[in-house]
Each structure stands twice: as C-alpha cells, then as structure tokens.
C-alpha positions, 0 to 999 in steps of 0.5 A: 930217437934217431933222426931217420926214425923221426923223419920216417914217423913225422912223414907218416903222421903228416901224410895221414893228416893230409889224407884226412884233410883231402878225405874231409874236403872231398866228403864236404863237397858231396851234395845229395843225389839230385832228382832224376840222377840214376846213374853211376854217381850217387851224389852231386859234386857241385850245385847242378845248374844244367840238366841236359845238353844240346850240342849244336855241332858245326862239322868241318869247323866254321870261320871265326872270322865270319861268325864271332871274332871281328878283326879290323886289322886283319881286314886291312891286311886283306890280300897282303903277305901275312906276317912270318912272325906269327907263323914261323915254326907253326903247324898248318894243315895244307898251307905248309910252304905256301906263300901265305896271304891275309884274308880279311872277313867276307862279312861285316860285323854288328854289335848286339845286345846290352853288351855290344857282342860283335856277330857277323851280319851272316847271323842276324838271328843269333845276334838277335839273342846276344843277351843270352849267349856267352861267346868264347873267342879264345878256344884252342885244340890239339888236333888239326884234321877233322876226324881226330879233332872231332874225336878230341872235341867229343871224347877228350882223346884221339885214341879209339875206344875213348867214351864220348861226352854223352856217354860219360854223362849217361853213365854218370847221371843216367836219363830222366826217361825210360822210353827213349835213349838217353843220348841221341844224335841227329845229323843234317848236311849243307849244300857244300863243305859236307864233312863226313862224321864217323859213328865213333864220335858218339861211341860208349868206348870202354863203357858198356855199349848201352851208354852209346849215343843212338842215331835217329834218322832225320828224314822219314822214320826216325827209327826203322822198323819201329812198328810191329810186323803184320799179324803181331800185336802188342801184347804178343810183342810184350810176351816175346821181349819177357821170354827173351828177357828171361833167357838173358837173365840165365845167361847173366847168372852164368857169366859176368858180361856187361854186354848181357846187361845191355842186351836186357836193357835195349830189348825193353827200351825198344819195346818202349820206343814203339810207343814213344817214337812216333809221338816224339816225331809227330809235329802235328801238335806244334802250332804254325807259329813255332814252325815258322820260328824255326824256319821249318818248311816241312816237319821231318824234312832232314833239315837242321831247322827240323832237327832243332825242333826235335831237340827241343822235344827230346829235351822235354821228354828227359833225354840227357845229351842231344847232338845235332851235326850239320855238316857244312863248314869245311871251306877250303874253297868258295868260302863266300857261298859256303858261309852264306849257305851254312848260315842260312841253314842254321842261324834261324833255327839255332836262335829259335831253339834257344828262344824256344827253351827260354820261353818254356822256362827250360833255358836255365837248366839246359846247356846249349853248346854251338861250335865246330872241331876247330876253326879257320886260318886268317890266311887265305887258301885259294877262295876259302880257308884252311884248318886252324887250331890256335884260336877259334870261337864258339858259343854257350847259352842257359845251364849256368853260364854267364849270359851276355858276355864274351870271354877271352881274345885272340891276337890282333890278326886272329892267329893265336888265343892270347887272353883267357885261352880255353882248351878243350879239356878245360871246356869239358871240365867246365861243362861237367861242372855245370851238371854237377860233376867234378871231372876228376871224380867221373871215371872208369877202370880200364886196363888197370888205369882211371880213364876220364873224359878230361884225361889228366888235364882240364881246369875249370873256367870260372869266367864263364859260370854264373 
C-alpha cells in the first residue's frame, strides 16, 4: 500500500469515527420534549429551567454608574481630566475630539442582601430584592447607536430581516396558549430621554410572520376593534372565520407559501382574542394590595407599572416572550432629573413583578431580564453622559440563574469590562440554554445559509447558571 493510499483511507476512517462520536454525543444530549413545547424543536437539548421570558427593556441605555456599578475612584476623579490611557483610539459616540472629564455618580450606593450587592440609592426597591438578582457588571456590545444597538440586543445582528429573540423562541418552542399571541410587546415612556423604538425590534425577520411580536396598546383598549361590529354575533363571526379559513385552505393546496399558513393561524387567533383579551386586561380581579405593590395609580393608564402587572397576567396565561419597553434613558443632558424620574417610573414595579412572580411560585421557571441596549460613559457630556459599549450592567432573576450574586467587573473607572466579559451573543446563548435550547441547534435556512440568533458566535456563561 502506498503512503498516499494509507493516509487517504486512514483519514476517511478517522473522519467517520469523529462524525460517529459527534452524532452519538448530539443524540445523548437530546431530552424528551417538554410539556408545553409545540414548536419546531422536537426535543430539549438541556434541562429546561425557564419556560418563559419577561424582558424589561430600558430603552435609551441607563447609566451603570447610577444603577449597579459603584466606582469610588471615578467619584474621586469627578470634574478632572479623564486619563487618556483609557480612551486613546477608542470609539466614542458624541464626545470624539472633545475634552474628556470624569463624572462621578450622582447617587450614593448601598449594600443589599446576604451578598452585599451594591445598588444605587435611586433604586431602593430593586435593592430590597437583591437576594433574587444576578447582576452582570461586565456586559459589552458592538453597536454604539440606539437603533442598531437595540437590533443587536434583540436579534444578535444589525442586518435587517433577522428574527428577534422572541420570534426564535416562539418558532422553536411554540407557546403554552392558543388564545393569545405567544410573543407580546408593551411600551411606556418617561418624562425625558424618550428614545424611539422601531417595530423591527420584534420582527420575525426571515421566519414566517406568525412568529413576530404583537404590540398591545398600553393605554385604552389593548387591541383595536376587539369587539364585533353592531349586529354581528359571535356565531356569525365564527361562520365568517370558518369560511375564510376554508378558502385559504384551497389556496394553500395550490401553492407553498408560509404566509398563507400565517393568515390561517392569525384569523383563528384574532377570533379567540375577542374573548381572551378583555379578561386579560380587566384588573378588577386584582386586590388593591397587588395594585399598591406595583405602584399602579390607575390600571391601564399606560404606565410601566401597569404594564408590569399585565406582563405577569400574560405569563400566567402561557405567553412565551413578553417585552416591556420603557423609553426614558437617553440622558445626554439633565442626568440628575433623568435618572431620578426614570428610577421613580420603574424601580417599584420591577421589584414588584419579581416579588409577585416569586410569591406565586412562578419565578423559578420565569426568566426576568432588566437592562438597556448599552451603558453610559464615565466621562461627562455637559449635564449628561454619552453612549458607551465597552462596559455596562444589567440583571437577571429567576429561571435558573444564580440568585444573590454579581458576575464580572469593569476597571477601576468603569470604562471597560475586564473580568468575566459577557457580550450580547454570550447572553443570548445562555438565555437559550436556560430555556433548554442549544443555540447552535435553533436555526433556519435562508439563502442557503443557517441563520441563528447567535450567528457564528456565542459562548455559555456557566457562572450565572444554577
């Protein structure tokens, strides 16, 4: 046998052994299909710790220096020149070429919980539930402008047409309800720093449109035209829907188009929502003590607090992904009032949601994520702070994360994450793992390529998982 023949045949044999080992490993990690899964994935890849996600999106990018990252040395440097060694050659949104001066925190910090987690005094209620939180202080992102940073946080890409995280979950896992959308979005706004949020942030992208997020109205009727027109009873409406479904069925037989299936599914969903939405948004069954816990002045008033209570009610009814956008954190100026007002809007309700879920036994399988699309600079920008991507903070609670812990750290001035750095792809991979999904194996074909939430990147962060 020639050397070339030997090497060729050996390579084939070794390749076959390697492939068999990988195939065996992949098969061994498949778990039975969990109850409530009815999406594209037939098996869980990991033990399911979280069944649903509530993402409290702080749109605009709240400052980590006034929330969860206490920096005494930055405070000591307040008003003085920021060391050039930190910023030389770095991308800065609106401060490029300007004199950079350090800006200390406008708020004091207190230690909370058994682990002594430091939380800004602007957030006493969140501090009060510190033992339920996993605070990540070493987040980094790639995008320094709002719209692309939101897209990156939601879809893992800045390319338009990529599915959002909620769409991926609905596609892969389905929802535990057939009377409400499986992916729901709510929005509220603060008194300043009102950052616009595009509907592409909850788009289904290249997935069929039935997997996109559905935005419910925060004020007034949650869904427009939810009732039947005068003179149309429910039985008549049922007949109309069934006839439309029959005609759409004929069309589906003639041509392969996923949007026809979407149309069929959405007509049925709309019919069921006529009964389910009014009861969902009727807070009369909620005792006054619960309304007081969230700080709700008037149910359905469009506030973040009211949306948080609605999020709990959506979670109870089997919605897979719930996103609450509070547009109040773009503080290029008036940081003092901006942070104070923003904290007043969200602090009590955020803590109440977590406490309420815990009291009802739901926090253990509900993952709550709180944070913005990026952070803010340790340098001042007039009376505010500029965008910052090299180090910021967020927190998670419930759903299989280590409670009462902090993870990662930024440098002494809070400029860059330096310990246990977590990028957005890592966060997405870990969130999917908590939901029982290997991020490499939740994909769809588009233009001959595998599209994934994490693209070709993303590593699990075991340090935040139970």
